[in-house]
N, C-alpha and C positions, 0 to 999 in steps of 0.2 A: 150667327147657326139656324142656317134653313133648317126648315121641320123635316125631323127624320124618326127614325123607328126607336126613339128614347125609349117608350112603351114603360111608363109608369102607370103602374095601377092603381086604381081608387082605394083612397084611403078611409076606412072605419072613423067615426068621429071623437072616440078616447085617444085622446094625447094625440090630436090632430098637428100639433107644430110639431111635437118634439118625429114625428115619423117622418112630417117632409123635408125636418132638416135630415134627419138619418139616410133617408133616399137621394138626395139631391148632393150630398156629400158622399155618397159613395158610388154617386154614379161619376163625380170628380175623382176620386181616388180610383178607380178601376177603368177610367180611362174613357169613358163613354163620350166624357167633354172632355176634350183635349186642352192643356194648356193655349190660354190665347184666344177659343173659340166662347162663341158669344151661348148664353143659356137664355132663351127666350121664357118670360115670365108668365104669358098667356100662355101658350104650348103646352107648358109643366102642370099648370095650375086644371088644364085641360084634360090631361091625361089623368090626372087624380083626382078629377070629378070633383075639385075645391072650387075658392073661389081666389081671384088674386092675392089677394090683402095678407093671409098667412104664409104664400110663397115669396110673399115683397119683404115679410120680418125676416122671413129665415134666410134670404140670399141677403140683406143688410147683416144679419149676423155674421155670416159668412164671409162678409165683405170687413167688419171688422175683426175675424181674426187672420185677414189675410189670404183667405182662398178666393174670394171674387173682388173685382174689381167692377167700380162702375163707372160709366164715362158718359156724360149730358148728354142726352138725344141720341145716345146711341145704344144703350141699356147696360145687361150686366156680362161678364166674361171668365173665361177662369184665369185665373192670376198666371204668370206666365214668367221665364223669368231669363235677364241677361248673364252673361258670364262675373261681372261685377255683382251682379245680386246670390249668385250661387258663390261665390267666393266672401263674402259678407254674412249670409247664414252661416256657412259652414266654420268661418272663421270664431262668428258670434259663438256658434254651437264648442267650438273647442276651447275656449277661455272659460265657457259656462262647465263643462264636464271636466276638464282637468281640477279646476277650482272643486264642483264638486267630488271629486274623489279624494285630494287633499282632505277637506277637512271628514270625509268620510274614513280615512286610512287608521284612524283607530277606535272607530268606531264599531268595526266589520264583527262581527259576530258568526259562531258556528253555521247559525239557521239561514244568516244570510246569503254565507257560501251556498247552503243547501239552495234555497231559493233560487238563488242566479243562476245555479247547474239546472235546476229544474226548466226554467225560461229558455234556457240557452238549448237545453235537449226537443223542447217543445218547439223551439223555433226552425232548428234542425230537420226536425219531422214533417213539421207543415211545407219546407224547402222541398222535400223529397216527395214529399206525395203533391207537392204543385195545390194546395190547397189554396182560397181564395185569397186574393190579394191582399186584402184589408186583416184578414187575418195576420199575415205575414207580417205584416207592418206593424202592427199594434204590439205582435210579440217581441221585437224588436226592440220600439220604443219603451216597451214596463222595463225591458234587461236595463236599462240607461235611466230610467224614471226612478227605478228601483235607487238606484246608486242617491239619484238628489234627495230621496226620500231618507237614504241614511245619513246623509250631510246636515241635514235639518237646517235649514237656509230659508227661510221664507222669502226673502229678497230675489234668493239667486233663482229659485223656483219662476217664482213671477216673472223673470224679465223671459226664462227659458220659455215660457207660454206665450208669449210675444212673436216666438218662432215657432212654436210647434206645431201650426197645419200646415204652412208651408215646407217642415221638415218632413212631416207625414207625407205630403204629396211628392216630393224627393226623394222619399226612403221607399215609396208606392213606384215612380220611376225606375229607382236604381233596381230594384227587385225583379223587374220584369228582364234585366239582362243575365245571359247565363256566368255563373261563377265558376272557375277551374276545376269545381267536381262539385256533387250535391252535398255534401256534409262539408263543406267551406264556413258558411254561415256561423252554424252549431262551433267547429273550431276555432273561427275567429274568436267567439266569445269565450269559450271555453281556456284560451289561451289568454284573456286578462283574466280571470276567476283565477287562476294559477297564480297569478301576478300576484291581485289583489290577497291573497289567502299568503302566499309569501313576505308581503309587506316592502316587496322589493317596489319602490313607486318610482324609481329610474325605469325600468322594466314595465312595469303598470301604464306610466305615461307615454312609455313609446310605444307601447301596442295600442292604445288609445286613439294617438296620434294616429297612427297607420292605418287604423279602422275606419276614421273620418276622411283622412284624406282620400281614401279607396273610396268612397260611400260620396266623398266629392267628386270622385273622377267618374266613375260610372253615370254618377247623375249627369256631366256634362258629357260623358259620352253616347249616353241613351236620347237625351236633348238633341244633340248634333245629329243625329242620323235619323231620328225622324223630322228636321227641318223645323222645328220649332223652338230653339233656343233665341234666337231673336225677334221671335213674335212680342215678347214684351215690351221691347224698345219702341217699336213701331207704335206700338198701342198707348204709351206713356207720351212720343210724340202728339200722336191724336188726342189725347185727353188734355192736353197742355195748350193744343190751336184752341182745342173747345173753348178751354177754359178764358182764352185770352179775348175771344170774341163775345164774352158774357155782360 
């Protein structure tokens, strides 16, 4: 990435690392840094008015989460995706969420449906009002993570967390595309709740699978439209070339 007008503001000394993490993560999710784009540690540190050490620590943490990839002698880049990457992420998400739903089936209480409906309405309102991208993504994820909490399966949730950050980025990409009508995101989730409440697992699983498949297709369409879909494969080839000569 060339030096550009990212314009990170200076940071107060309290909770320094957390603030750096929040701002870089937000820049990635909002598309300030596109998939496959280089993140220049020194530029960010200068704009924030901090040393490079805490920025480097945050970028390393984001690499462990799967949002950043470090290429030796090249620097840090926002993760990008091939079709295979997206297929793996969404197929794993399908396995996990269907498994969580099956475990949650007999655990749902009336207050759980109320909570899920509240989240769905908040998501719908956020989309209609065109609120901040991160708020919309977090609401979408919170709906699905609530099902994990009802399932009460710590190992399943631990696996989910390994793809959470990349899923968050892909949902951010997906939510930038237009739905057929503004209330569609809320309606999709309300339809899921109706099936959960009726204990109709055939319909619930069918709707959940359709919802995840729709998200996958929209992510692919958005990445194709921006010309960013193949960037990761090229970056991976370069990384492998770098490693082979060390």
